[in-house]
C-alpha positions as a printed NumPy array, in Angstrom:
array([[ 110.173, -140.772,   17.353],
       [ 112.315, -142.367,   20.053],
       [ 110.787, -142.76 ,   23.495],
       [ 113.286, -140.478,   25.24 ],
       [ 112.602, -137.719,   22.723],
       [ 108.837, -138.157,   23.076],
       [ 109.118, -137.608,   26.837],
       [ 111.619, -134.764,   26.627],
       [ 109.038, -132.035,   27.273],
       [ 107.473, -134.023,   30.099],
       [ 110.788, -134.56 ,   31.892],
       [ 111.985, -131.025,   31.238],
       [ 109.025, -129.584,   33.152],
       [ 109.552, -131.671,   36.29 ],
       [ 112.031, -132.036,   39.142],
       [ 111.818, -135.729,   40.008],
       [ 113.518, -135.149,   43.363],
       [ 110.404, -133.182,   44.394],
       [ 107.533, -134.917,   42.617],
       [ 106.198, -138.444,   42.933],
       [ 105.259, -138.513,   39.257],
       [ 106.882, -141.34 ,   37.274],
       [ 109.952, -140.544,   35.194],
       [ 108.83 , -143.145,   32.656],
       [ 110.59 , -145.467,   30.29 ],
       [ 108.211, -148.407,   29.967],
       [ 107.183, -149.927,   26.666],
       [ 103.727, -150.82 ,   25.464],
       [ 102.815, -154.472,   25.035],
       [ 100.762, -156.253,   22.417],
       [  97.503, -156.003,   24.357],
       [  94.811, -153.431,   23.664],
       [  96.022, -149.856,   24.279],
       [  95.008, -148.193,   27.53 ],
       [  93.353, -144.913,   28.39 ],
       [  93.065, -142.96 ,   31.628],
       [  91.104, -139.907,   32.753],
       [  92.531, -138.082,   35.749],
       [  91.005, -135.215,   37.713],
       [  93.669, -132.619,   38.41 ],
       [  92.991, -129.996,   41.075],
       [  95.775, -127.641,   39.988],
       [  95.672, -123.859,   39.549],
       [  92.515, -124.553,   37.562],
       [  90.465, -127.684,   38.115],
       [  90.38 , -129.859,   34.981],
       [  90.331, -133.407,   33.663],
       [  93.325, -134.949,   31.864],
       [  92.36 , -137.341,   29.063],
       [  95.159, -139.701,   27.994],
       [  95.323, -142.35 ,   25.261],
       [  98.174, -144.824,   24.893],
       [  99.744, -144.43 ,   21.461],
       [ 102.859, -146.556,   21.125],
       [ 105.054, -146.117,   24.184],
       [ 103.522, -142.864,   25.482],
       [ 100.205, -141.457,   26.655],
       [  98.967, -138.751,   24.285],
       [  97.357, -136.176,   26.561],
       [  94.718, -133.451,   26.468],
       [  93.487, -131.124,   29.213],
       [  89.669, -131.15 ,   29.176],
       [  88.35 , -128.347,   31.436],
       [  84.798, -129.723,   31.752],
       [  85.743, -133.381,   31.448],
       [  84.477, -136.078,   29.059],
       [  80.704, -136.447,   28.729],
       [  78.408, -139.367,   27.921],
       [  75.99 , -136.938,   26.222],
       [  76.567, -136.668,   22.422],
       [  75.277, -133.081,   22.532],
       [  78.263, -131.993,   24.638],
       [  81.305, -130.823,   22.682],
       [  84.17 , -130.724,   25.144],
       [  87.195, -128.5  ,   24.536],
       [  90.431, -130.547,   24.697],
       [  93.805, -128.771,   24.698],
       [  96.819, -130.991,   23.947],
       [  99.611, -131.165,   26.514],
       [ 102.961, -132.958,   26.526],
       [ 103.157, -136.734,   26.07 ],
       [ 103.204, -138.615,   29.385],
       [ 104.863, -141.962,   30.227],
       [ 102.741, -145.107,   30.283],
       [ 103.305, -145.379,   34.046],
       [ 101.294, -142.178,   34.522],
       [  98.132, -144.23 ,   34.092],
       [  98.544, -145.346,   37.7  ],
       [  99.555, -141.977,   39.173],
       [  97.412, -140.656,   41.999],
       [  98.61 , -138.281,   44.684],
       [  99.686, -134.719,   45.381],
       [ 102.176, -132.812,   43.234],
       [ 104.096, -130.432,   45.496],
       [ 103.131, -126.774,   45.561],
       [ 105.446, -124.734,   43.333],
       [ 106.103, -127.641,   40.996],
       [ 104.672, -127.819,   37.481],
       [ 101.023, -128.843,   37.787],
       [ 101.111, -128.574,   41.576],
       [  97.929, -129.991,   43.102],
       [  95.984, -133.193,   43.747],
       [  95.409, -135.912,   41.137],
       [  93.019, -138.866,   41.169],
       [  92.313, -141.516,   38.53 ],
       [  88.653, -140.898,   37.661],
       [  88.449, -143.631,   35.013],
       [  90.722, -146.069,   33.204],
       [  90.519, -149.031,   30.884],
       [  91.317, -150.025,   27.318],
       [  90.276, -148.608,   23.969],
       [  89.938, -149.771,   20.387],
       [  90.995, -147.483,   17.496],
       [  88.185, -147.062,   14.965],
       [  89.515, -144.53 ,   12.47 ],
       [  88.845, -145.273,    8.787],
       [  89.443, -143.474,    5.516],
       [  86.687, -142.534,    3.065],
       [  86.765, -146.017,    1.583],
       [  86.247, -147.635,    4.968],
       [  89.813, -148.865,    5.31 ],
       [  91.375, -148.763,    8.814],
       [  93.85 , -145.929,    9.446],
       [  96.672, -146.294,   12.016],
       [  95.682, -144.384,   15.141],
       [  98.783, -142.175,   15.305],
       [  98.205, -141.265,   11.665],
       [  94.567, -140.348,   12.287],
       [  95.645, -138.053,   15.139],
       [  98.232, -136.434,   12.907],
       [  95.489, -135.774,   10.341],
       [  93.321, -134.177,   13.022],
       [  90.445, -136.649,   13.453],
       [  90.428, -139.924,   15.377],
       [  87.594, -142.176,   16.5  ],
       [  87.877, -144.834,   19.186],
       [  85.808, -147.093,   21.466],
       [  86.386, -146.777,   25.225],
       [  86.063, -149.739,   27.576],
       [  86.278, -148.057,   30.96 ],
       [  84.549, -148.441,   34.292],
       [  82.684, -145.155,   33.713],
       [  83.201, -144.159,   30.079],
       [  82.068, -146.625,   27.435],
       [  81.315, -146.485,   23.744],
       [  82.587, -144.524,   20.776],
       [  84.203, -141.101,   21.006],
       [  85.942, -138.807,   18.542],
       [  88.735, -136.272,   18.876],
       [  88.687, -133.583,   16.187],
       [  91.208, -130.767,   15.822],
       [  89.588, -127.436,   15.03 ],
       [  92.523, -125.101,   15.613],
       [  96.017, -126.064,   14.518],
       [  98.042, -123.522,   16.463],
       [ 100.09 , -122.688,   13.372],
       [  99.065, -119.01 ,   13.494],
       [ 100.21 , -118.524,   17.069],
       [  96.938, -119.676,   18.599],
       [  96.83 , -122.553,   21.05 ],
       [  96.073, -125.864,   19.337],
       [  92.639, -127.127,   20.303],
       [  90.458, -130.181,   19.765],
       [  86.894, -131.264,   20.537],
       [  86.109, -134.491,   22.401],
       [  82.617, -135.729,   21.519],
       [  80.6  , -138.838,   22.412],
       [  78.995, -140.708,   19.498],
       [  75.337, -141.731,   19.496],
       [  75.434, -145.398,   20.483],
       [  73.959, -147.76 ,   23.067],
       [  76.149, -146.228,   25.796],
       [  75.18 , -142.613,   25.108],
       [  73.198, -140.926,   27.86 ],
       [  71.464, -137.635,   27.143],
       [  71.906, -135.305,   30.084],
       [  74.571, -137.499,   31.676],
       [  77.509, -135.132,   31.729],
       [  80.591, -135.273,   33.924],
       [  80.053, -135.347,   37.711],
       [  81.204, -132.67 ,   40.12 ],
       [  84.996, -133.211,   40.344],
       [  84.98 , -132.327,   44.04 ],
       [  82.594, -135.214,   44.766],
       [  83.909, -137.705,   42.193],
       [  85.681, -140.809,   43.425],
       [  88.786, -142.51 ,   42.099],
       [  88.314, -145.609,   39.965],
       [  91.48 , -146.997,   41.574],
       [  91.091, -146.259,   45.276],
       [  87.555, -144.944,   45.755],
       [  88.958, -141.763,   47.307],
       [  87.949, -138.172,   46.576],
       [  90.376, -135.35 ,   45.825],
       [  89.982, -134.094,   49.409],
       [  90.736, -137.522,   50.886],
       [  93.884, -137.908,   48.796],
       [  95.051, -134.417,   49.783],
       [  94.304, -135.008,   53.472],
       [  96.13 , -138.35 ,   53.529],
       [  99.162, -136.755,   51.874],
       [  99.176, -133.957,   54.462],
       [  99.07 , -136.477,   57.313],
       [ 101.923, -138.62 ,   55.994]])
């Protein structure tokens, strides 16, 4: 799918004369794909989990956020594809705009696709997502190790499509180490909290 078509829903929801969010248009390079986890203090507080796939960030809203504990099965609801530039976005989306509220980058880094078929052969990452199960290794400042995204509701019967984000049992797994309080969490980019970002935006 062409890049402008992939970002059609994203751009259609936003007025770029009123929001500082990137319009997008960049292309992915040959390096390892990136991921980002943003805390979004919108109408409902949640985490946004985004994986670079081609020239876009595939995105899921994760209400409780990713966990390092393999026992935690986190609900992940897919949202529209975001531009690659969104990985760096941190700030306040104006009240009344789509997703109005404060955003910080909680974690970011690169990831390695690890999806295989039953014979152990590698499967392209976009194809594994299309089939409803993808595994990958995160190399972030906070999240590390293998994770899996598994679709358990397709949305074909009128229900909202839904996935589970689960940590694998590996050397980075930490039983009981869930996601920190989003109100106290600090940005991996600037070290600021949600309140500090909001206050600085109000003063400027």
